[in-house]
Backbone as CSV, one residue per row, in Angstrom:
resi,resn,N_x,N_y,N_z,CA_x,CA_y,CA_z,C_x,C_y,C_z
1,MET,131.768,129.793,147.101,130.831,130.137,146.064,130.385,131.565,146.290
2,LYS,130.297,132.324,145.240,129.860,133.716,145.332,128.492,133.889,144.742
3,VAL,127.664,134.701,145.389,126.317,135.013,144.874,126.290,136.464,144.374
4,ASN,125.926,136.620,143.129,125.776,137.900,142.508,124.326,138.203,142.349
5,TRP,123.798,139.289,142.974,122.426,139.659,142.886,122.200,140.634,141.691
6,ALA,121.190,140.340,140.851,120.956,141.133,139.673,120.196,142.352,140.012
7,ASN,120.673,143.470,139.543,120.004,144.793,139.831,118.625,144.814,139.254
8,VAL,118.360,144.171,138.073,117.073,144.213,137.426,116.026,143.482,138.281
9,GLY,116.406,142.513,139.092,115.473,141.818,139.982,115.340,142.316,141.356
10,ARG,115.933,143.518,141.589,116.016,144.050,142.953,114.733,144.127,143.696
11,ASP,113.558,144.378,142.999,112.284,144.454,143.701,111.877,143.133,144.313
12,HIS,112.431,142.019,143.800,112.095,140.755,144.342,112.995,140.314,145.510
13,TRP,114.241,140.728,145.490,115.199,140.238,146.491,115.592,141.225,147.538
14,GLU,115.486,142.499,147.305,115.952,143.471,148.280,115.287,143.262,149.621
15,GLY,116.128,143.060,150.643,115.688,142.788,151.979,115.216,141.383,152.233
16,HIS,115.264,140.517,151.214,114.789,139.142,151.305,115.890,138.131,150.876
17,GLN,117.138,138.568,150.875,118.224,137.698,150.339,118.248,136.370,151.094
18,GLU,118.196,136.395,152.395,118.252,135.161,153.196,117.153,134.204,152.895
19,GLU,115.958,134.701,152.767,114.760,133.886,152.432,114.919,133.261,151.087
20,ILE,115.340,134.049,150.115,115.537,133.559,148.732,116.634,132.501,148.714
21,LEU,117.767,132.706,149.416,118.824,131.762,149.446,118.324,130.441,150.075
22,ASP,117.416,130.520,151.086,116.854,129.307,151.618,115.940,128.586,150.621
23,MET,115.184,129.359,149.856,114.397,128.733,148.794,115.259,128.020,147.747
24,ILE,116.289,128.712,147.347,117.269,128.163,146.375,117.907,126.866,146.885
25,GLU,118.211,126.856,148.175,118.768,125.656,148.811,117.854,124.472,148.684
26,ARG,116.536,124.719,148.750,115.511,123.626,148.736,115.143,123.204,147.325
27,MET,115.607,123.918,146.284,115.218,123.581,144.945,115.717,122.210,144.564
28,GLU,114.844,121.452,143.864,115.219,120.135,143.377,115.699,120.194,141.906
29,TRP,116.961,119.862,141.690,117.550,119.895,140.386,117.210,118.636,139.582
30,GLN,116.930,118.846,138.313,116.634,117.748,137.408,117.671,117.728,136.292
31,GLU,118.171,116.518,135.985,119.135,116.435,134.911,118.382,116.557,133.604
32,ILE,119.020,117.226,132.617,118.421,117.400,131.290,118.685,116.091,130.538
33,GLY,117.655,115.555,129.971,117.777,114.287,129.245,116.432,113.897,128.686
34,GLU,116.423,112.694,128.142,115.213,112.214,127.425,113.977,112.058,128.372
35,GLY,114.207,111.777,129.690,113.131,111.555,130.558,112.548,112.800,131.181
36,LEU,113.122,114.000,130.888,112.676,115.187,131.490,111.432,115.733,130.762
37,THR,110.366,115.981,131.498,109.185,116.576,130.929,108.784,117.772,131.802
38,LEU,108.385,118.858,131.170,108.003,120.054,131.838,106.677,120.566,131.259
39,ALA,105.938,121.330,132.052,104.782,122.006,131.553,105.266,123.016,130.495
40,MET,104.376,123.400,129.570,104.819,124.248,128.460,105.346,125.607,128.906
41,SER,104.691,126.300,129.820,105.162,127.630,130.188,106.569,127.663,130.781
42,PRO,106.835,126.837,131.855,108.201,126.861,132.333,109.252,126.317,131.354
43,GLY,108.808,125.353,130.615,109.738,124.730,129.594,110.173,125.725,128.548
44,GLU,109.165,126.495,128.027,109.485,127.502,127.004,110.243,128.659,127.626
45,GLY,109.910,129.032,128.850,110.636,130.118,129.528,112.087,129.756,129.736
46,ILE,112.363,128.572,130.178,113.711,128.114,130.385,114.511,128.036,129.128
47,LYS,113.880,127.519,128.064,114.568,127.460,126.761,114.923,128.900,126.292
48,PHE,114.000,129.837,126.479,114.221,131.217,126.091,115.429,131.755,126.870
49,LEU,115.473,131.562,128.185,116.488,132.085,129.033,117.873,131.522,128.609
50,ILE,117.956,130.198,128.353,119.228,129.574,127.924,119.731,130.235,126.687
51,LYS,118.808,130.498,125.734,119.168,131.112,124.439,119.539,132.559,124.652
52,GLU,118.704,133.369,125.350,118.878,134.779,125.534,120.179,135.120,126.300
53,PHE,120.434,134.371,127.331,121.641,134.605,128.148,122.845,133.794,127.737
54,LYS,122.670,133.014,126.655,123.748,132.254,126.046,124.453,131.397,127.146
55,ILE,123.654,130.626,127.904,124.171,129.809,128.946,124.687,128.536,128.333
56,PRO,125.959,128.292,128.461,126.523,127.092,127.815,126.460,125.812,128.643
57,LYS,126.456,124.698,127.900,126.571,123.367,128.540,125.597,123.186,129.767
58,VAL,124.335,123.497,129.532,123.320,123.372,130.549,123.115,121.871,130.786
59,ASP,123.181,121.447,132.061,122.960,120.061,132.360,121.879,119.820,133.384
60,LYS,121.445,120.874,134.094,120.416,120.746,135.099,119.565,121.976,135.148
61,ILE,118.247,121.774,135.542,117.319,122.826,135.726,116.570,122.583,137.023
62,ALA,115.945,123.649,137.532,115.138,123.468,138.744,114.000,124.456,138.672
63,ILE,112.848,124.078,139.174,111.683,124.943,139.200,111.066,124.883,140.568
64,SER,110.669,126.044,141.108,110.095,126.134,142.425,108.902,127.076,142.396
65,ASN,107.883,126.753,143.193,106.699,127.607,143.323,106.717,128.345,144.666
66,GLU,107.806,128.328,145.401,107.887,128.982,146.720,107.694,130.450,146.645
67,LEU,107.904,131.072,145.477,107.704,132.529,145.350,106.309,132.856,144.857
68,ALA,105.361,131.918,145.010,104.031,132.094,144.456,103.509,133.456,144.858
69,PRO,102.813,134.138,143.933,102.286,133.599,142.676,103.297,133.545,141.560
70,PHE,104.569,133.814,141.788,105.595,133.747,140.731,106.300,132.406,140.807
71,SER,106.990,132.072,139.715,107.829,130.841,139.700,109.300,131.184,139.770
72,LEU,110.037,130.341,140.335,111.485,130.541,140.470,112.120,129.374,139.612
73,TYR,113.014,129.834,138.713,113.724,128.885,137.832,115.176,128.899,138.154
74,GLY,115.841,127.760,138.082,117.274,127.650,138.211,117.817,126.928,136.965
75,ILE,118.947,127.430,136.444,119.599,126.853,135.277,121.069,126.738,135.593
76,CYS,121.613,125.500,135.457,123.024,125.264,135.776,123.809,125.188,134.458
77,GLY,124.706,126.076,134.251,125.549,126.084,133.074,127.025,126.042,133.421
78,HIS,127.784,125.622,132.437,129.237,125.453,132.692,130.042,126.249,131.642
79,TYR,130.716,127.335,132.170,131.553,128.169,131.337,132.993,127.619,131.436
80,LYS,133.841,128.202,130.637,135.229,127.792,130.606,135.951,128.026,131.988
81,ASN,135.581,129.202,132.613,136.272,129.566,133.827,135.388,129.456,135.082
82,ALA,134.119,129.017,134.942,133.218,128.910,136.090,131.991,128.130,135.858
83,ASP,131.483,127.510,136.924,130.194,126.855,136.898,129.195,127.844,137.520
84,VAL,128.092,128.035,136.826,127.118,129.052,137.285,125.742,128.433,137.386
85,LYS,125.092,128.729,138.513,123.643,128.411,138.662,122.919,129.803,138.625
86,ALA,122.175,130.027,137.587,121.467,131.322,137.411,119.981,131.089,137.785
87,TYR,119.474,132.078,138.496,118.120,132.003,139.063,117.304,133.164,138.492
88,PHE,116.028,132.844,138.107,115.146,133.799,137.477,113.748,133.732,138.122
89,VAL,113.020,134.853,138.027,111.670,134.931,138.569,110.748,135.068,137.333
90,ASP,109.760,134.193,137.170,108.795,134.213,136.127,107.533,134.884,136.673
91,GLU,107.243,136.072,136.228,106.069,136.770,136.761,104.836,136.617,135.896
92,GLY,104.905,135.704,134.930,103.766,135.502,134.012,103.863,136.325,132.755
93,SER,104.017,137.641,132.913,104.144,138.533,131.752,105.526,138.762,131.318
94,HIS,106.484,138.507,132.227,107.932,138.633,131.909,108.775,137.843,132.963
95,ILE,110.010,137.644,132.582,110.970,136.924,133.455,112.107,137.832,133.789
96,SER,112.468,137.910,135.081,113.534,138.790,135.550,114.672,137.936,136.116
97,SER,115.881,138.384,135.870,117.034,137.729,136.481,117.071,138.054,137.989
98,LEU,117.322,137.056,138.828,117.341,137.237,140.260,118.772,137.251,140.783
99,CYS,119.502,136.185,140.626,120.881,136.131,141.100,121.581,134.926,140.412
100,GLN,122.888,134.886,140.615,123.722,133.779,140.108,124.681,133.316,141.228
101,GLU,124.790,132.037,141.339,125.845,131.405,142.172,126.990,131.063,141.270
102,VAL,128.138,131.600,141.554,129.288,131.381,140.684,130.394,130.668,141.483
103,GLU,130.839,129.567,140.874,131.916,128.810,141.439,133.057,128.788,140.388
104,GLU,134.073,129.677,140.637,135.188,129.788,139.684,136.016,128.570,139.695
105,LYS,136.478,128.212,138.497,137.396,127.100,138.285,138.769,127.636,138.404
106,LEU,139.615,126.932,139.126,141.002,127.314,139.294,141.851,126.846,138.057
107,CYS,142.642,127.807,137.521,143.479,127.485,136.411,144.523,126.475,136.784
108,LYS,144.741,125.503,135.975,145.770,124.506,136.250,146.978,124.875,135.432
109,ILE,148.099,125.010,136.093,149.318,125.369,135.293,150.247,124.155,135.183
C-alpha cells in the first residue's frame, strides 16, 4: 500500500507523518448503511468531500478526534484501478486533504 501526502495539508503532516499514520491505524471504520448516524457537522463535511473529490463507490467512513481541536475524517472509495482511503482534516472553517492510502488493483489478463 502506498501513502500519498497532499501538499495542501503540509502544515498538518510535515514532520508528523509517523504520528498521523498511527492515528490513521487506530481509526474505527463504519459501514455506510441505514444504521449509520453522524453528527451534522462531520456528516455534511463528509458528504461534501465525497461530492467534491468525486470519490466513487464509498462503502466506509471513519472519524477521529485525535487531532483535536481538529477532526480527522477517512473515506474509503473504490476506483476501477485502485482502492483508496482518503484522509482529511476538518479545521472548523475549512477542510484540507491530508493523505491517501492507495492499493492498486492488478490487471487480470
